[in-house]
N, C-alpha and C positions, 0 to 999 in steps of 0.2 A: 475397356477404355471408357465406355459410357458411364460406368459406375464411378470411375475416378473423376470424370468431368462433372458428374452430378454431385459428388462429395466435396469437391474443391470449394465452392462458394460458402458452404456451411463451415468448413474448416477455417477459411479465411476470416469470416465474421467472428468466429469464436476466438481466433488469434488476436484480432483487433480489440475485442472486448477485454481479453486478458491483459493486453498491453496497456489499455486505458485504465483498467483497474489498478495495475501496478503503478502507473504514473500518478493516479489519484492518491494512492497510499503514500507514495514518496512525498508528494506535496504536503499532505497532512502531517507526515512525520517531521517535516522541516519547519513547520509553524511553531512559533514560541508559545509559551503557556498563556500569555495575555490574549493573543489572537484566538486561541482555542476557547478561552473563556468567553470572549466577545461573540463568537459564533455558536456558543452553547454546547461545545463538544467536551468541555472539561469542567469539573466541579469547582466551586468556589472554596471548597474545603482544602486547606493547605496540605494536610497530611495525605489526603487522597490524591491531590495534585502531584505530590512528590512521587508517589508510587506509579501514577500514570506516566509521568515524565521518564522514570527509570525504565518502564516497560516500552515506551515509545523509542527510547534510545537503543534498547536491546533489540527491538524489532528492526530498527534502521540498520544496526550493525549486522544482524542476521541477513537482511536483504542484500547489503553490500557484499557480505561474504559469499552468499549464494551465487552472485554474479561471477566471482572469480573461482568458484568451485571449491571453496574452503569449508563449506557447511553442507 
């Protein structure tokens, strides 16, 4: 029982960090291309920006599918 009680705070903190990381990824995935350029996370190169946008949309779809167990 002591091991379980000693393990729980570490598990809880790791769970909170994972949830926050997922929330951060979702927020970034929902930003438009202009916002991403403004904060420096996307290139000003149009061709590269298109590929980044397609990848972001694919990752967002994968994240949504993983929630319902389809991926």
